[in-house]
N, C-alpha and C positions, 0 to 999 in steps of 0.2 A: 567298442570306443571307450565306453566306460574301463573297460579293462588295461584302455592305453594308458586313462588318466592315471588310474588306480598303481600302475606302474611306476609312473613316473613319479607318483606321491613316493611311492614306496621306497624309491631310488635317491630322490631329494631326502628323507629320512633318514636314510641307511647310511649315505654319504656324509650327513650333518650329526650325526653321533658317532660315526667313525673319528673325524675330525678334532683332535684335543687341540684346542686353543687353549693348552695350559700354561702360558709364557710367565709363569710365576713363580714365586720361593721354593715351589716346591722344585722345577726344574732346578735350582741350581742348592738346592739341601748337599750334597756332594760335597759340591766346591765350597759350600762355606764352611762344613765343617771341616775339612782338608785347610783352610784358610787358618779357622780359629784352633786348630790342633799343630799348625806347624811354627818351624824353627822362627821365623820371619815375623810371625802375630807375639811371639813370648819375648821376642829383642824388642819390640816396639812399645813406646811408652805409654800406647789405648790401652795396652791389655793391664796394665799396672795403674788405669785409673776408673774410679766405681763406675760409670757408664759402659766402661771397656769390659769389665768386668760381668755386667750385667749385661748383655749383649754377648759375650759370648756363653754364662751360663744358660741364655735363652736358643740361642742356636745348637747348643751342644744335647741338649732336655730332648730327650725319647717325647713326652709326652706334648711339648709343644707342637710337633711335626706328625700325631699322633690327632692331635688338632687341626693342620695343614692337610691332613689328609681328611677330614672328614666335612671340613666347609667346602673344597673341593668338591667333594663326590656331591654334596650337595646343592650348589650353586652352577655348577659345571652345565648338568641340563636343559638349567633358566639362561643362560650365558649363550647355550647355542639356540635354544628360540629365537633369541633377540636376532642372535647373528643372523639368522637363515630370518627371520620376520623384515629386516633393517635391510635385507639386499635389494639395487632393484634392478637384477638379472633373469628375474620370474617374479610374476605376481604370486605372490604367500596366501592370499586371502583364502583359496582354496583350501587349502591346508593349513591353514592356520588352527582352526579348531582340532584334528588331530596332532599336526604337536602340539598342542597344549594337553592333550592326554595321556600320549606318551610323554609328556617329559614332567605330568603328574606322577603317571604311574613309576617313573623311574626314580622319584624323588621320596615317596612314599617308601619305597625302600630300604631306605635309608633310617637309621635308626634316631628317632628323637627328632626328627622333620617335622611335624605337626605346624611349629610356628611358622614355619617356612609357606608350608600349604597354606595354613588360614591366612597369609598375607597377598600368595596368590591370588586365591580363590575371592579374596574383598578386593581387591584390583580390578581383576575379571569381571567379579560382576558390577565395577562403577564405569569402568570406561570399556569390558571390549565383549561383554555380553548384550549386545543389543543389536532389533530387529535389522541395522542399517549393512550393519556388520556379518547375520546371515544373508541378508540380499546380497553383499558386494560376495559373498561365498559361491551362492545359488550362480549370479552371473556371470563370475569368474570362472567358475567352474565348466559351467554350461562353454564359455569362451574359449576353454582348454579345450574339451570334450572335441569342439567344431575346427580348432583349427588344429 
């Protein structure tokens, strides 16, 4: 029975990590670059004003896109955990501790992410690392095992 719960939790974790909810600027990178290098943009009056030129420089800047990738890599694991915990389909209390561990390990792999981990740990200590949550984990864990 415990093995069944472990397999269920592993499946949820793997599915959540495979899903990529990156509906962000990063997905639009190619189209944005094409826009700002097109003849239509060059002919547009916005391409000649200060703000238009500033945006164009930003969109065509390699370092900007490197920074976007960096931010997405740090926040994606946290976003996935938050989406999973926010679901009403399955009780997540039995797996929230494991989700947090996996998320922290993933974030640790990113260069310069210590400040993010400090924020996460601070929030964990203040909000989630509570005997009531541990009891919920235990109770819902038993519920999943018996059902």
